[in-house]
C-alpha positions as CSV (number, residue, x, y, z in Angstrom):
1,X,167.0,120.9,-151.1
2,X,168.4,123.5,-148.8
3,X,171.8,122.1,-147.8
4,X,171.6,123.1,-144.2
5,X,168.1,121.7,-143.7
6,X,168.3,118.0,-142.6
7,X,165.4,115.7,-141.9
8,X,166.4,116.0,-138.2
9,X,165.9,119.7,-138.2
10,X,162.5,119.4,-139.8
11,X,161.5,116.8,-137.3
12,X,162.7,119.0,-134.4
13,X,160.7,121.9,-135.7
14,X,157.7,119.6,-136.1
15,X,158.0,118.4,-132.5
16,X,158.3,121.9,-131.2
17,X,155.3,123.2,-133.1
18,X,153.3,120.0,-132.3
19,X,153.6,120.8,-128.6
20,X,152.7,124.5,-129.3
21,X,149.6,123.4,-131.3
22,X,148.6,120.7,-128.7
23,X,148.9,123.1,-125.8
24,X,146.8,125.7,-127.6
25,X,144.2,123.1,-128.5
26,X,144.1,122.1,-124.8
27,X,142.8,125.6,-124.1
28,X,139.8,125.1,-126.4
29,X,136.5,123.8,-125.2
30,X,137.2,124.5,-121.6
31,X,133.5,125.0,-120.6
32,X,132.3,122.2,-118.3
33,X,128.6,122.3,-119.2
34,X,126.9,120.8,-121.1
35,X,129.2,118.0,-120.4
36,X,128.0,115.9,-123.4
37,X,128.9,118.7,-125.7
38,X,132.3,119.9,-124.5
39,X,133.8,116.6,-123.1
40,X,133.6,114.8,-126.6
41,X,135.3,117.9,-128.2
42,X,138.1,117.7,-125.7
43,X,138.3,113.9,-126.1
44,X,138.7,113.9,-129.9
45,X,141.5,116.6,-129.6
46,X,143.3,114.5,-127.0
47,X,143.7,111.7,-129.6
48,X,146.9,110.9,-131.4
49,X,146.3,113.3,-134.3
50,X,149.5,114.2,-136.2
51,X,148.5,117.8,-136.6
52,X,149.8,117.8,-140.2
53,X,147.3,120.6,-141.3
54,X,148.0,123.2,-138.6
55,X,151.7,122.6,-139.0
56,X,151.4,123.4,-142.7
57,X,149.4,126.5,-141.8
58,X,152.2,127.8,-139.6
59,X,154.9,127.0,-142.1
60,X,152.9,128.6,-145.0
61,X,152.8,131.9,-142.9
62,X,156.5,131.7,-142.3
63,X,157.2,131.1,-146.0
64,X,155.4,134.3,-147.0
65,X,156.2,136.7,-144.1
66,X,158.9,135.0,-142.0
67,X,156.7,134.6,-139.0
68,X,153.8,132.5,-137.8
69,X,152.8,134.4,-134.7
70,X,149.5,135.6,-136.2
71,X,148.7,132.2,-137.7
72,X,148.2,130.1,-134.6
73,X,144.4,130.8,-134.3
74,X,144.0,130.0,-138.0
75,X,146.0,126.8,-137.6
76,X,143.7,125.8,-134.7
77,X,140.6,126.6,-136.7
78,X,141.8,124.3,-139.5
79,X,142.6,121.4,-137.0
80,X,139.2,121.8,-135.3
81,X,137.4,121.7,-138.6
82,X,139.4,118.6,-139.5
83,X,138.3,116.9,-136.2
84,X,134.7,117.7,-136.8
85,X,134.9,115.8,-140.1
86,X,136.5,112.8,-138.2
87,X,133.7,112.6,-135.7
88,X,131.0,112.7,-138.4
89,X,132.9,110.3,-140.7
90,X,133.2,107.8,-137.9
91,X,129.4,107.9,-137.4
92,X,128.9,107.3,-141.2
93,X,131.5,104.5,-141.3
94,X,130.1,103.0,-138.1
95,X,133.7,102.9,-136.9
96,X,134.5,101.5,-133.5
97,X,138.0,102.9,-133.0
98,X,140.1,105.9,-133.9
99,X,143.8,106.0,-133.0
100,X,143.2,102.9,-130.8
101,X,140.5,104.6,-128.7
102,X,136.7,104.3,-128.9
103,X,135.2,106.8,-131.4
104,X,133.1,109.7,-130.0
105,X,129.8,108.1,-131.0
106,X,130.8,104.8,-129.2
107,X,132.2,106.6,-126.1
108,X,129.0,108.7,-125.8
109,X,126.3,108.2,-128.4
110,X,125.4,109.3,-131.9
111,X,123.4,112.4,-130.9
112,X,126.3,113.7,-128.7
113,X,128.7,113.1,-131.6
114,X,126.6,114.9,-134.2
115,X,126.0,117.9,-131.8
116,X,129.7,118.1,-130.9
117,X,130.7,118.1,-134.5
118,X,128.2,120.9,-135.3
119,X,129.5,123.0,-132.5
120,X,133.1,122.5,-133.5
121,X,132.4,124.0,-137.0
122,X,131.1,127.2,-135.4
123,X,134.0,127.2,-132.9
124,X,136.5,127.0,-135.8
125,X,135.0,130.1,-137.5
126,X,135.1,131.9,-134.2
127,X,138.9,131.2,-133.9
128,X,139.5,132.4,-137.5
129,X,137.6,135.6,-136.7
130,X,139.8,136.2,-133.6
131,X,143.0,135.9,-135.7
132,X,145.1,139.1,-135.8
133,X,144.5,139.9,-139.5
134,X,142.8,142.5,-141.6
135,X,141.6,139.7,-143.9
136,X,138.9,137.9,-141.9
137,X,136.5,137.7,-144.8
138,X,139.1,135.7,-146.8
139,X,139.8,133.4,-143.9
140,X,136.1,132.6,-143.5
141,X,135.7,132.1,-147.3
142,X,138.6,129.6,-147.2
143,X,137.1,127.6,-144.3
144,X,133.7,127.7,-145.9
145,X,135.0,126.5,-149.2
146,X,136.9,123.7,-147.5
147,X,133.9,122.7,-145.4
148,X,131.6,122.5,-148.4
149,X,134.2,120.7,-150.5
150,X,134.9,118.1,-147.8
151,X,131.2,117.4,-147.6
152,X,131.1,117.0,-151.4
153,X,134.1,114.6,-151.2
154,X,132.4,112.5,-148.5
155,X,129.2,112.3,-150.6
156,X,131.2,111.3,-153.7
157,X,133.0,108.7,-151.6
158,X,129.7,107.2,-150.5
159,X,128.4,107.3,-154.1
160,X,131.7,105.7,-155.4
161,X,131.2,102.7,-153.1
162,X,128.0,101.9,-154.9
163,X,129.3,102.6,-158.4
164,X,130.3,99.6,-160.5
165,X,131.7,101.6,-163.4
166,X,133.8,104.1,-161.4
167,X,136.7,105.7,-163.3
168,X,140.1,107.1,-162.3
169,X,138.7,110.6,-162.9
170,X,135.9,109.9,-160.4
171,X,138.4,108.7,-157.8
172,X,140.8,111.6,-158.3
173,X,138.0,114.1,-158.0
174,X,136.8,112.4,-154.8
175,X,140.2,112.5,-153.1
176,X,140.9,116.1,-154.2
177,X,137.7,117.1,-152.4
178,X,137.7,114.7,-149.4
179,X,141.4,114.9,-148.5
180,X,143.2,117.4,-150.7
181,X,141.1,120.5,-150.1
182,X,141.6,120.8,-146.4
183,X,145.4,120.4,-146.9
184,X,145.4,123.2,-149.5
185,X,143.0,125.3,-147.4
186,X,145.4,124.9,-144.4
187,X,148.2,126.3,-146.5
188,X,146.0,129.0,-148.1
189,X,144.7,130.2,-144.7
190,X,148.3,130.3,-143.4
191,X,149.3,132.4,-146.4
192,X,146.4,134.8,-145.7
193,X,147.4,135.0,-142.0
194,X,150.9,135.9,-143.2
195,X,149.4,138.5,-145.6
196,X,150.3,136.7,-148.8
197,X,149.8,138.1,-152.3
198,X,147.3,136.4,-154.7
199,X,150.2,134.8,-156.6
200,X,151.7,133.4,-153.3
201,X,148.4,132.0,-152.3
202,X,148.0,130.2,-155.7
203,X,151.5,128.6,-155.2
204,X,150.5,127.4,-151.7
205,X,147.2,126.0,-152.9
206,X,148.9,124.2,-155.8
207,X,151.5,122.8,-153.4
208,X,148.7,121.6,-151.1
209,X,146.6,120.0,-154.0
210,X,149.7,118.1,-155.3
211,X,150.8,116.9,-151.9
212,X,147.3,115.9,-151.0
213,X,146.9,113.8,-154.2
214,X,150.4,112.2,-153.9
215,X,149.8,111.4,-150.2
216,X,146.5,109.7,-150.9
217,X,147.7,107.7,-153.9
218,X,150.8,106.7,-151.8
219,X,148.4,105.5,-149.1
220,X,146.8,103.2,-151.7
221,X,150.2,102.1,-152.9
222,X,151.6,101.3,-149.4
223,X,148.5,99.3,-148.6
224,X,149.4,96.6,-151.1
225,X,153.2,97.0,-150.7
226,X,153.4,97.0,-146.9
227,X,154.6,93.9,-145.2
228,X,152.0,92.7,-142.8
229,X,151.6,94.9,-139.8
230,X,154.2,97.5,-140.9
231,X,151.6,100.2,-141.5
232,X,149.4,98.9,-138.7
233,X,147.1,97.5,-141.3
234,X,147.0,94.1,-143.0
235,X,148.7,94.2,-146.4
236,X,146.1,94.4,-149.1
237,X,143.3,95.5,-146.7
238,X,141.9,97.7,-149.5
239,X,141.5,94.7,-151.7
240,X,140.0,92.6,-149.0
241,X,137.4,95.4,-148.4
242,X,136.8,96.0,-152.1
243,X,138.0,99.6,-151.8
244,X,138.1,101.4,-155.2
245,X,141.7,102.7,-155.0
246,X,143.9,104.3,-157.7
247,X,145.6,100.9,-158.2
248,X,142.4,98.9,-158.7
249,X,140.8,101.4,-161.0
250,X,144.0,101.9,-163.1
251,X,144.5,98.1,-163.3
252,X,141.0,97.7,-164.8
253,X,142.2,100.0,-167.7
254,X,145.4,98.0,-168.2
255,X,144.1,94.4,-168.1
256,X,141.8,92.1,-170.0
257,X,140.6,88.5,-169.9
258,X,140.6,86.6,-166.6
259,X,142.7,89.2,-164.8
260,X,140.2,91.9,-165.6
261,X,137.4,89.5,-164.6
262,X,139.0,89.0,-161.2
263,X,139.3,92.8,-160.6
264,X,135.7,93.3,-161.6
265,X,134.7,90.5,-159.2
266,X,136.4,92.4,-156.4
267,X,134.3,95.5,-157.2
268,X,130.9,93.7,-157.7
269,X,131.6,91.4,-154.7
270,X,132.8,94.4,-152.5
271,X,136.0,92.6,-151.6
272,X,137.7,89.2,-151.7
273,X,139.2,86.6,-149.3
274,X,142.5,87.6,-147.7
275,X,144.3,84.6,-149.1
276,X,143.7,85.8,-152.7
277,X,145.5,89.1,-152.1
278,X,148.8,87.7,-153.6
279,X,146.9,86.9,-156.9
280,X,145.7,90.5,-157.2
281,X,149.2,91.8,-156.3
282,X,150.6,89.6,-159.1
283,X,148.1,91.2,-161.5
284,X,149.2,94.7,-160.4
285,X,152.8,93.7,-160.9
286,X,152.2,92.2,-164.4
287,X,150.2,95.1,-165.8
288,X,152.8,97.6,-164.6
289,X,150.5,99.6,-162.3
290,X,152.9,99.4,-159.4
291,X,155.8,101.0,-161.3
292,X,153.4,103.5,-162.9
293,X,151.9,104.5,-159.5
294,X,155.3,104.9,-157.9
295,X,156.4,107.2,-160.7
296,X,153.1,109.2,-160.5
297,X,153.7,109.7,-156.7
298,X,157.2,110.9,-157.4
299,X,156.2,113.2,-160.2
300,X,153.3,114.7,-158.3
301,X,155.5,115.3,-155.3
302,X,158.2,117.0,-157.5
303,X,155.5,119.3,-158.9
304,X,154.4,120.2,-155.4
305,X,157.9,121.1,-154.3
306,X,158.6,123.3,-157.4
307,X,155.2,125.0,-157.0
308,X,156.5,127.0,-153.9
309,X,160.0,127.9,-155.3
310,X,158.9,131.5,-155.6
311,X,157.9,132.0,-152.0
312,X,160.0,134.8,-150.4
313,X,161.2,133.4,-147.1
314,X,163.7,130.6,-147.7
315,X,163.5,129.1,-144.2
316,X,159.7,128.6,-144.2
317,X,159.7,127.5,-147.8
318,X,162.4,124.9,-147.2
319,X,160.7,123.6,-144.1
320,X,157.5,123.2,-146.1
321,X,159.5,121.2,-148.7
322,X,161.2,119.2,-146.0
323,X,157.9,118.3,-144.2
324,X,156.4,117.3,-147.6
325,X,159.4,114.9,-148.1
326,X,158.8,113.4,-144.6
327,X,155.1,113.0,-145.4
328,X,155.9,111.3,-148.6
329,X,158.5,109.1,-146.8
330,X,161.2,110.4,-149.1
331,X,164.9,110.7,-148.3
332,X,166.2,114.2,-148.3
């Protein structure tokens, strides 16, 4: 790690850029009419989003050219695309709340939510085409590929819920598409905005893919390891809801007998009573999946960090690594 770069410096830069991103997002969707189209778009963007993706876009540009001044519109395009997926996901999940506020389809209605999401896709492309760049075609291709891939990931996620013989490979493919691609696309688009070479773009995409995978598997891991309420979720919520996580699918490969029967029951029953979570956690402990998962998260994160060693601008590069460490809740 860059000696001079502390967690505090990375957090300061993040806060600074967060306000830059939020104030620019506040200038989007300013039309008043039709009210049921633009008000929901403003509403979703006023939520407590962490803006992880646009921050990565700006840092990627800085890592390849030393500046992010031409990358802001691209960063906004990525964030708006992300928010369209949230509106539509919430409809599919019949979710009531997002970040503690009613979801768009609850606050308005499903038709308004669908239309707003559709409009936001087009708006995101418009922003990308307004970026100061000679490479608009590439930017549109990246956003298109991300959009199609996220839809594939969401479809796979829905299919996975119904599948009783899901494998680790199925799960990793789904998270790569549903979560990973927009993270790698955010970085790739930032690279293009900074006029990156093909090799630099490949590094940024690899970094994004690895961080995306590590981040999602860590989410699964923290779900069972969290003390109640620490992550804002009940410990073992994934088990209670019968979610096919990395831990559950890998444990099926590592167990036999009554342990394996219990894990299979969780899948076929689509969940289990909350009071039985400690039993499942004990199985995870015994079969070694907790240790194995922790070391997979670490290894994948290390691979991500080394993927961008060759990027030319040290400051942007080290901020990318530092932000990845914060995302992965690692000490510097």
